[in-house]
C-alpha positions in Angstrom: -15.6 30.8 1.0 -14.1 27.4 -0.9 -16.4 25.3 -3.2 -17.0 22.1 -2.9 -18.6 19.2 -5.4 -20.1 15.8 -4.0 -20.6 13.3 -6.2 -22.5 10.5 -4.6 -25.1 8.6 -6.6 -27.2 7.3 -3.4 -28.8 10.7 -1.3 -28.9 9.1 1.8 -25.2 8.9 1.4 -24.4 12.4 0.1 -26.9 14.6 2.4 -25.1 13.8 5.8 -21.4 14.8 4.0 -23.0 17.9 2.1 -24.0 18.9 5.5 -20.7 18.4 6.8 -19.4 20.9 4.4 -21.7 23.2 4.7 -21.4 23.4 8.7 -17.4 24.2 7.9 -18.7 26.9 5.7 -18.0 25.4 2.5 -20.3 26.3 -0.8 -21.3 22.4 -1.8 -22.8 21.2 -5.3 -24.0 17.8 -5.5 -24.3 15.2 -8.4 -25.0 12.1 -9.0 -23.1 10.7 -11.3 -19.9 11.4 -13.5 -21.7 12.7 -16.3 -23.8 15.8 -14.5 -20.3 16.4 -12.4 -18.1 16.7 -15.8 -21.3 19.3 -17.1 -21.0 21.1 -14.0 -17.4 21.8 -14.1 -18.3 23.0 -17.6 -19.7 25.7 -16.1 -17.2 26.8 -13.0 -14.4 25.5 -11.3 -14.2 23.8 -8.0 -11.8 24.1 -4.7 -12.5 20.2 -4.1 -14.5 17.5 -5.4 -15.6 14.4 -3.0 -16.5 12.0 -6.1 -17.5 8.2 -5.5 -15.5 5.6 -7.1 -18.8 3.2 -8.2 -21.0 5.7 -10.3 -23.2 5.4 -13.1 -21.7 6.6 -16.4 -18.9 8.0 -15.7 -17.0 6.3 -12.8 -14.9 8.2 -10.3 -11.3 7.1 -11.8 -12.9 8.2 -15.0 -13.6 11.6 -13.7 -10.1 11.8 -11.4 -8.4 11.5 -15.2 -10.4 14.4 -16.6 -10.1 16.4 -13.6 -5.9 16.2 -13.4 -6.2 17.2 -17.3 -8.7 20.0 -17.2 -8.7 21.6 -13.5 -5.2 20.4 -12.3 -5.9 22.8 -9.4 -8.7 21.1 -8.1 -8.1 18.5 -5.5 -9.9 15.1 -5.9 -11.2 12.8 -3.0 -12.2 9.2 -4.1 -15.3 7.8 -1.9 -15.5 4.0 -1.7 -17.0 1.1 0.4 -14.0 -0.7 0.1 -12.0 -0.2 3.5 -9.0 -2.3 2.0 -5.3 -0.3 2.5 -4.9 -1.6 -0.9 -7.7 0.4 -2.0 -6.8 3.3 -0.2 -3.4 3.2 -1.6 -4.3 2.5 -5.2 -6.6 5.9 -5.3 -3.6 7.8 -4.3 -1.0 6.3 -6.4 -4.0 7.1 -9.2 -3.5 10.7 -8.4 -6.1 11.5 -6.0 -5.8 13.7 -3.5 -7.3 11.6 -0.8 -9.1 8.4 0.1 -12.4 8.2 2.4 -14.2 5.1 3.1 -18.0 5.3 2.9 -20.2 6.0 5.2 -17.5 8.9 6.6 -16.6 9.7 9.8 -16.9 13.0 10.6 -13.6 13.1 12.6 -12.0 11.3 9.0 -14.1 13.8 6.9 -12.7 17.2 8.8 -9.3 15.7 8.7 -9.5 15.3 5.2 -10.6 18.9 4.9 -7.7 20.0 6.5 -5.6 18.6 4.3 -7.4 19.8 1.4 -8.2 23.2 2.2 -6.0 23.7 5.0 -6.2 25.0 8.8 -9.4 27.4 8.2 -11.6 25.4 7.1 -10.6 22.5 9.7 -9.9 21.3 12.8 -6.2 22.2 13.9 -5.7 18.6 14.0 -5.8 18.0 10.6 -2.5 17.8 8.0 -1.0 17.4 4.6 -1.9 14.8 2.9 -0.1 11.7 1.6 2.0 9.9 -1.6 2.2 11.4 -5.0 -0.5 14.3 -5.1 1.0 15.4 -1.9 3.6 18.0 -2.2 6.0 16.1 -0.1 5.5 13.0 -2.6 9.2 11.6 -1.1 8.1 11.1 2.4 5.0 7.9 2.5 2.6 8.2 5.2 -0.3 9.6 6.7 0.3 9.0 10.1 -0.6 12.0 13.2 3.5 12.4 13.5 4.4 12.7 9.7 1.6 14.9 9.3 2.8 17.1 12.1 6.3 16.8 10.4 4.9 18.2 7.3 3.5 21.2 9.3 6.7 22.1 9.9 8.1 21.3 6.7 5.2 23.6 5.6 6.5 26.5 8.1 10.4 25.9 7.4 9.9 26.1 3.7 8.4 29.6 3.9 11.5 30.7 5.9 15.1 31.2 5.4 16.6 30.2 8.7 18.8 27.7 9.7 17.3 24.2 10.3 18.5 21.3 12.4 17.0 17.9 11.6 17.2 15.4 14.3 16.2 11.3 14.3 17.3 7.7 14.0 19.7 6.9 11.3 17.4 5.5 8.3 14.4 7.9 9.2 14.7 10.7 6.1 16.7 13.1 7.1 18.3 13.9 3.5 14.3 13.7 2.1 13.2 16.5 4.9 15.6 18.6 3.7 15.1 18.3 0.4 11.6 18.9 1.2 12.4 22.0 3.1 14.5 23.2 0.0 12.5 22.4 -3.1 9.4 24.3 -1.6 11.1 27.0 -0.5 11.8 30.4 -2.3 15.5 29.2 -2.9 14.4 26.2 -4.9 15.2 27.2 -8.2 19.1 26.9 -6.8 21.0 24.0 -5.6 20.4 22.3 -2.8 24.6 20.4 -2.1 24.2 17.7 0.2 27.3 16.6 2.0 27.8 13.6 4.1 30.4 14.8 7.2 30.9 11.8 8.3 31.7 10.1 5.1 34.6 12.5 4.3 37.9 11.9 5.7 39.0 15.1 7.7 42.1 16.0 5.8 39.6 16.4 2.9 36.4 17.7 4.5 38.1 21.5 4.3 39.0 21.8 0.9 35.4 19.4 0.0 33.4 22.3 1.6 35.6 25.4 1.4 37.4 25.2 -2.2 41.1 25.2 -2.8 43.5 27.2 -4.7 45.8 25.4 -7.1 49.1 24.4 -5.2 47.3 25.0 -1.8 48.4 21.3 -1.0 49.9 17.9 -2.6 47.6 17.0 -5.5 46.3 20.0 -5.8 46.9 20.6 -9.1 44.1 23.1 -10.2 41.6 25.5 -8.7 38.2 23.7 -7.1 35.3 25.7 -5.9 34.3 24.2 -2.4 30.3 22.8 -1.7 29.5 26.3 0.0 30.6 28.1 -3.4 28.9 25.5 -5.5 25.5 26.1 -3.2 25.5 30.0 -3.5 21.9 31.6 -3.5 20.6 28.3 -2.7 20.9 25.6 0.3 23.8 23.7 1.4 22.7 20.4 3.5 25.3 19.2 5.9 24.7 15.9 7.4 26.2 14.2 10.5 27.6 18.0 11.1 28.5 16.3 15.0 31.7 14.6 13.1 32.9 18.0 12.0 36.1 18.6 13.6 37.3 21.5 16.0 38.8 23.4 13.5 36.3 22.9 11.0 33.5 24.0 13.4 35.5 27.4 13.6 36.1 27.8 9.9 32.0 27.0 9.3 31.1 29.4 12.9 32.9 32.1 10.5 31.2 31.0 7.5 27.2 31.4 9.2 28.0 34.7 11.3 29.8 36.2 8.3 28.1 34.6 4.9 32.1 35.2 3.5 34.7 32.0 3.4 38.6 31.7 1.9 39.2 28.8 -0.1 42.0 26.9 1.0 45.6 28.6 -0.1 43.3 32.1 -0.8 43.3 35.3 0.9 40.7 36.4 -1.4 37.4 36.4 0.5 34.3 35.7 -1.4 30.9 36.5 -0.6 28.4 33.5 -0.2 24.9 34.1 0.2 23.0 30.2 1.2 20.6 28.6 3.9 21.9 26.2 5.8 20.5 23.1 7.0 22.2 20.8 9.3 21.6 16.6 10.3 22.7 14.4 13.0 21.3 11.5 14.6 23.5 12.2 17.8 22.7 14.7 21.2 24.3 18.0 19.8 23.8 19.5 23.3 25.1 16.4 25.6 27.9 16.7 22.9 27.9 20.7 23.5 28.3 20.1 27.7 31.3 17.3 27.1 33.1 20.0 25.2 33.8 18.4 22.1 31.4 20.5 20.3 31.6 24.2 20.4 28.6 26.3 21.9 28.3 28.8 19.5 28.2 26.8 16.4 25.2 24.7 18.4 23.7 27.8 19.0 23.9 29.1 15.1 22.6 25.6 13.7 20.1 24.9 16.0 17.7 27.9 15.3 14.8 26.1 14.0 14.8 21.9 15.3 13.3 19.6 13.5 12.7 16.1 14.9 11.7 13.2 12.5 9.7 10.2 14.2 11.2 6.7 14.0 9.6 3.7 12.2 8.3 2.5 15.3 6.9 5.8 16.3 4.4 5.6 12.9 3.8 2.0 12.9 0.0 2.9 10.8 2.8 4.0 8.1 4.5 0.5 7.6 1.9 -0.7 4.9 2.2 2.1 2.4 5.7 1.8 2.7 5.8 -1.5 2.1 3.5 -1.0 -1.3 5.7 1.9 -2.3 8.9 0.0 -1.9 7.4 -3.1 -3.5 6.3 -0.4 -6.3 9.6 0.7 -6.6 11.9 -2.5 -6.6 9.0 -3.3 -9.7 9.8 -0.5 -11.5 14.1 -0.9 -11.2 13.9 -4.6 -11.8 11.8 -6.7 -14.6 9.9 -8.6 -11.6 6.3 -8.4 -11.0 5.6 -8.9 -7.0 2.2 -8.8 -6.8 1.4 -8.6 -3.3 2.6 -9.6 0.6 0.9 -11.9 2.2 -1.2 -10.6 5.5 1.1 -12.9 7.9 4.3 -11.2 6.4 2.3 -7.6 7.3 1.7 -8.8 10.4 5.3 -9.5 11.0 6.4 -6.0 9.8 4.5 -4.4 12.2 5.3 -6.3 15.4 9.2 -5.8 14.4 11.4 -2.7 16.1 13.0 -1.7 13.0 16.0 -0.1 14.4 17.2 0.9 11.1 14.1 2.7 10.6 12.7 3.3 7.1 15.9 2.1 5.2 16.3 -1.2 6.8 12.4 -1.7 6.0 13.4 -0.8 2.3 16.1 -3.2 2.5 14.3 -6.2 3.8 11.4 -5.5 1.3 14.6 -5.9 -1.8 16.4 -8.4 -0.2 12.9 -10.3 0.0 11.7 -9.5 -3.6 15.0 -10.7 -5.1 14.9 -14.0 -3.2 11.6 -15.1 -3.6 10.4 -17.6 -6.2 7.3 -16.5 -6.9 4.9 -12.8 -7.3 4.5 -12.7 -4.0 5.9 -11.7 -0.9 5.6 -14.8 1.9 6.4 -16.2 5.0 9.3 -18.2 3.9 10.7 -14.8 2.2 11.2 -13.3 5.6 14.7 -12.8 6.8 14.9 -15.2 10.5 15.6 -12.3 12.8 12.1 -11.1 12.0 10.3 -14.2 13.0 8.8 -14.5 16.1 9.6 -18.1 16.4 12.9 -18.0 15.9 15.5 -17.1 18.6 16.4 -13.6 18.5 19.5 -12.4 19.4 20.1 -10.4 23.0 23.0 -10.1 25.5 22.1 -13.0 27.1 22.0 -15.4 24.0 19.0 -16.8 22.4 17.0 -19.6 24.1 16.9 -22.7 22.2 13.2 -24.5 21.7 12.6 -27.9 22.3 12.9 -28.6 18.9 16.7 -27.1 19.0 18.2 -24.9 16.1 20.1 -24.6 13.4 23.5 -23.2 14.8 25.1 -22.3 12.0 22.2 -20.5 10.4 21.1 -19.1 13.9 24.7 -17.7 13.9 24.9 -16.2 10.2 21.6 -14.6 10.8 22.5 -12.6 14.6 26.2 -11.4 12.6 24.0 -10.5 9.3 21.6 -8.8 11.9 24.6 -7.2 13.6 26.5 -5.8 10.2 23.1 -4.2 9.0 22.4 -2.1 12.1 26.4 -1.1 12.3 25.8 -0.2 8.7 22.4 1.6 9.1 23.7 3.8 12.3 27.1 4.2 10.1 24.8 5.5 7.0 26.7 2.7 5.1 30.4 4.2 6.0 32.6 1.1 6.2 35.3 3.1 8.5 32.4 3.9 11.3 30.5 0.7 11.2 34.0 -1.0 11.5 34.4 1.3 14.9 30.8 0.6 16.0 31.9 -3.2 15.9 35.4 -3.1 16.9 36.6 -4.7 14.2 39.5 -3.9 11.1 38.4 -1.9 8.3 39.6 -4.9 5.9 37.8 -7.7 8.1 34.2 -5.6 7.8 34.9 -5.4 4.0 35.1 -9.3 3.4 32.2 -10.3 5.7 30.0 -8.1 3.4 31.6 -9.4 0.3 31.2 -13.0 1.5 27.7 -12.6 2.7 26.6 -10.0 -0.9 25.5 -7.1 2.0 25.1 -3.9 -0.2 23.8 -0.4 0.4 20.3 -0.4 -1.7 20.7 1.9 -4.6 17.8 4.5 -5.4 
């Protein structure tokens, strides 16, 4: 029976909390201040602690620090009457497992129990927590689609099955692959990522399978391929749909036989790897059209996992904004204290075709250009503003007060360039094809506009 400690100063608030916990089969102890809670922790351990932030003697934040030091296996949920999203983010950043607003609704409490103790102690809809205290700190969010994604990662991490990750560009497919690997039995061995769309076709074979000295011009020494480097670990093949028919055949043999030969060699090498692939294309349609092998499709699509777009989890946008704001502060010596509510409203309304990556780029752009310690409306890119004519196939509508023609054209061009780059995962050749431009023309425009990918 899981043991829970409720640390709330008001008995009228603590009593219904304890009743709900007991109803779900937990052994409940109570304390009205942090000092009493610390005394109880000297005597026994708890699986879960629900502690109010504002406590006499020893506050909830101080109690959290003691628990992290002495009982790192215990999960602590901070309770507060402050319902702002900033309070929740600060609690999670401080190391709390989760955050609840008092008085807590039963539904919120059930979901919290599910995240903390697992599905046996909660309703089936409950999921994993979000933020630094979770098993996947790099995947930020707490929306229902993301909690479902976390549950899928949990299941996949416990297996060695081949996984195909699908989702729009910029949703974080590599982050999900890393989460599956890091929480699986191969975590002590390498995860080797390969972007099949970013490597020229004539080099990709050697990159994947390695080559022997003299196998081709400039092969001055033998070299192990990515499959060999991933032995006993995981290989992540991103944009696998861009693989040529010739390489599809070679990949199929590796998956079937778990064997390979380097380019220019007759020696067969045995490998023990897990394969995770990703694509933003419809591989089933590609198979139907005949340019992706049917047998390879079914080898790769053993367990599919889909990543929701940012449009499908808009409630995560405030958390992501704060996450990227903090990331920018850590990387650059520039303090950004807050985001104005009007700016957050615009973020919540925008469609984000480039998903999380586009949001990150917008935050960085605004943080660099702002002259203050806050992100305000004047820092927002023009294409995000509802009052600004938005690009559309018929062209922008001109308001009564008129427009700045050069600025609108420049913003439209920025929008198209960024959208193409996001769809191409910042591979300039692919982006140039999407825009029907020469690569040199695209490169010159990017230099002129100082557009470059975010460096993590």
